[in-house]
Every structure is written in C-alpha cells, then in structure tokens.
C-alpha positions in Angstrom: -0.2 -0.1 0.0 1.3 3.3 -0.9 2.0 5.9 1.8 0.0 9.1 1.8 2.3 12.3 1.1 2.9 15.4 3.0 4.2 18.5 1.6 5.1 21.7 3.9 4.1 24.6 2.5 6.8 27.2 3.3 10.6 26.3 3.8 11.5 29.2 6.0 12.7 28.9 9.5 9.0 27.9 10.6 8.5 25.4 8.0 11.8 23.5 9.6 10.5 23.6 13.1 6.7 22.4 11.2 8.9 19.7 9.7 10.2 18.4 13.0 6.6 18.5 14.6 5.3 16.7 11.4 8.4 14.0 11.8 7.0 13.4 15.7 3.3 13.1 14.3 4.5 10.7 11.3 6.2 8.3 14.1 3.0 7.4 15.4 0.9 7.1 12.3 2.2 4.4 10.1 1.2 5.2 6.3 2.5 8.6 6.2 5.7 9.9 4.6 6.9 13.6 4.6 7.8 14.1 1.0 9.4 18.0 0.8 8.4 21.4 0.9 6.6 23.9 -1.7 8.1 26.8 -1.7 9.1 30.2 -4.1 12.8 29.7 -4.1 15.5 27.5 -2.1 14.0 28.8 1.6 16.3 28.4 4.5 16.4 24.0 4.2 19.6 24.0 1.7 22.0 24.9 4.1 21.0 21.4 5.9 21.2 18.1 4.7 18.6 16.7 6.7 15.6 17.9 5.0 13.6 16.9 1.6 14.0 18.8 -1.1 11.6 21.4 -2.2 9.8 20.1 -5.1 7.4 22.8 -6.5 6.5 26.5 -6.2 3.2 27.1 -5.0 2.1 28.5 -8.3 3.4 25.1 -10.1 1.9 23.0 -7.3 -0.6 20.0 -9.2 -2.3 18.5 -6.6 -2.4 14.3 -6.5 -5.0 12.4 -4.4 -2.6 11.1 -2.3 -0.9 14.4 -1.5 -1.9 16.6 1.7 -0.4 19.9 2.6 1.0 21.3 5.8 0.6 25.3 6.2 4.1 26.5 7.7 3.5 30.5 6.8 3.2 32.6 10.0 2.4 35.7 8.5 -1.6 35.7 8.4 -2.0 37.8 5.4 0.4 35.5 3.3 -0.9 32.7 4.9 -4.2 33.4 3.3 -3.1 34.4 0.2 -1.0 31.4 -0.6 -3.9 28.9 1.1 -6.7 30.3 -1.0 -4.7 30.1 -4.5 -3.6 26.5 -3.4 -7.5 25.6 -2.3 -8.6 27.3 -5.9 -6.3 24.7 -7.6 -8.0 21.6 -5.3 -5.3 21.2 -2.9 -6.1 19.1 0.2 -4.7 20.5 4.0 -3.6 18.5 6.5 -4.5 19.4 10.2 -1.3 18.8 12.3 -1.9 18.5 16.0 1.3 17.6 18.1 1.0 14.3 19.8 2.0 16.2 23.1 -1.0 18.5 22.6 -3.6 18.7 25.4 -6.9 18.7 24.5 -10.2 19.2 26.5 -14.0 18.3 25.6 -15.5 20.1 23.2 -12.9 21.6 21.0 -13.5 22.4 17.7 -10.1 22.6 15.3 -10.2 23.8 11.6 -8.9 22.6 8.6 -5.3 23.2 7.9 -4.4 24.5 11.4 -1.1 23.8 13.0 -0.9 23.3 16.6 2.6 22.7 18.0 4.1 21.3 21.1 3.3 21.5 24.5 -0.1 23.6 23.7 -3.0 23.2 25.8 -6.6 23.8 24.7 -8.9 23.2 27.6 -12.8 23.4 27.0 -15.8 24.6 24.9 -13.5 26.3 22.6 -13.0 26.9 18.7 -9.9 27.2 16.6 -10.4 28.6 13.0 -9.0 27.4 9.8 -5.5 27.6 9.0 -4.8 28.8 12.9 -1.1 28.5 13.8 -0.6 28.0 17.6 3.3 28.1 18.0 4.7 25.8 21.2 3.4 26.4 24.4 0.3 28.2 23.9 -2.9 28.2 26.1 -6.3 28.7 24.9 -8.9 28.8 27.8 -12.5 27.8 27.9 -14.9 29.5 25.5 -12.1 31.3 23.3 -12.7 31.5 20.0 -9.5 32.0 17.8 -10.5 33.0 14.4 -9.2 31.7 10.8 -5.9 32.5 9.8 -4.5 33.7 13.0 -1.2 33.1 14.2 0.0 32.9 17.8 3.8 32.6 18.3 5.3 30.8 21.1 3.9 30.9 24.8 0.7 33.1 24.1 -2.1 32.9 26.7 -5.4 33.4 25.3 -8.0 33.3 28.7 -11.8 32.6 29.0 -14.0 33.9 26.7 -11.3 35.9 24.6 -12.1 36.2 20.9 -9.7 36.8 18.0 -11.0 37.6 15.0 -9.8 36.7 11.7 -6.1 37.3 10.8 -4.7 38.1 14.3 -1.5 38.1 15.1 0.3 37.6 18.3 3.8 37.9 19.4 5.8 35.5 21.9 4.5 35.6 25.2 1.6 37.9 24.6 -1.7 37.6 26.6 -5.2 38.5 26.5 -7.3 38.7 29.7 -10.9 37.3 29.8 -13.6 38.3 27.6 -11.5 41.0 25.3 -12.0 40.8 21.8 -9.2 41.3 19.4 -10.3 42.7 15.9 -9.4 41.5 12.6 -5.7 41.5 11.3 -5.0 43.2 14.5 -1.3 42.8 16.0 -0.8 42.1 19.6 3.2 42.7 19.9 5.4 40.3 22.1 5.2 40.3 25.9 2.1 42.6 25.9 -1.0 42.3 27.8 -4.4 43.2 26.2 -6.7 44.2 28.9 -9.4 46.1 26.6 -10.6 45.2 23.4 -8.3 46.2 20.4 -9.7 47.7 17.0 -9.3 45.9 13.6 -6.0 46.7 11.7 -4.3 48.1 14.8 -1.0 47.0 16.4 -0.9 47.5 20.3 2.0 46.9 22.5 2.9 46.9 26.6 1.6 46.2 29.6 -0.9 47.0 29.6 -1.0 47.1 25.6 -1.7 50.6 24.0 -2.1 51.3 20.5 0.9 52.3 18.4 0.1 51.9 14.7 -3.3 51.6 12.8 
C-alpha cells in the first residue's frame, strides 16, 4: 500500500520547525511520509542535509489525490494568500496536532490548523481554519480563535477571548478574559491586552496600548 504524502508549504525557519513536529506525528502514524516542501525559491532548508527537497513552487503545484499539504507560513495575510490560491487549485490541507498537545472536551479545530508541542486547549472552544498555535500556547474555555490567525510561542488566551480573523500575536503575549481582538490586529510580543483592540491596529506594552493603525 502506498503511503500518503505530506508536503510542507513554506521552507523558511518555521517550515523547518513544522518539519520536526510533523516528523513526531508521522512516527506515531504509519502510512504517512514527508515528501518535501512547496516554496517559491530554495528556502532556508538547503543549508542542511536532513530535510527533504523543495519539490514545487506555489504556482507550479499540481494536486494529487495522495498528497496533503501542511501550512508553515506564520504571517496571517501571506498565509491566507497562499492557502486560498492552493485551495482554488484543489489542494488538500492536513491539520497537524502534535502528539504532546492537551485537548479538553468540546474543542473544535478547523482545517489546516497547525498546533505545535506543549500547547493546551482547555474546553468548549474553537480554533479556526489555518490557525497557527506555536509552542506552549494556552487557549482557555469559551475562546474563539479566528481563521488564519497566528499565535507565536507561549501566548496566553484566557477564558471567553475572541480573536477575529487574521490576528497576529507575538511571543508571550496575553489577552485577558472576554477581550476581543479585531480582524488583522497585532498584539506585540510580551504585551497584555486588557481591553478590546480595534481591527487593523497594533498594540504593545503592559497594558497594551495602540502604537499604529
């Protein structure tokens, strides 16, 4: 029986990390193999000899029934652009949940999400399509993480928080209970959002205040 083939979309630094987490998953799930990367240009994998090759550009990719794509693009707007282009061509996306992730009851996880090691998803919450949760994130009860959002490592999303589509959170950023972060907003690394953040704005600091947008 032929193995299902996994291709990582994005051969940058995060793509290399996703390769490591996907390798862990494949070791626990026989019948799958990591066949390579999809990337416009050589990417950052060519400096090493332990990664599979870049096998296609985004525009050059032709979907095959046995191939599934894993999205390794961190920037929300860039991620949406590439994913929508590939979906329109008929590509199939794989949802990667690292074996170490803790998932409670009534947790919904959308297509194409990438959930990295040591993340905790408590109960009664939603992770949208193509959301990226980097290492060690915590998502609390009744939270809603919008499609294409990206949370860098060790972000803390507390109870009842809403992140609208395309939000980016820097490493160690936190959002206090029931706060809403608007569409395509940015919460800078180490910041603590204590009140609602308007769409398209960037906030930074403790407490987080608007610095642009």
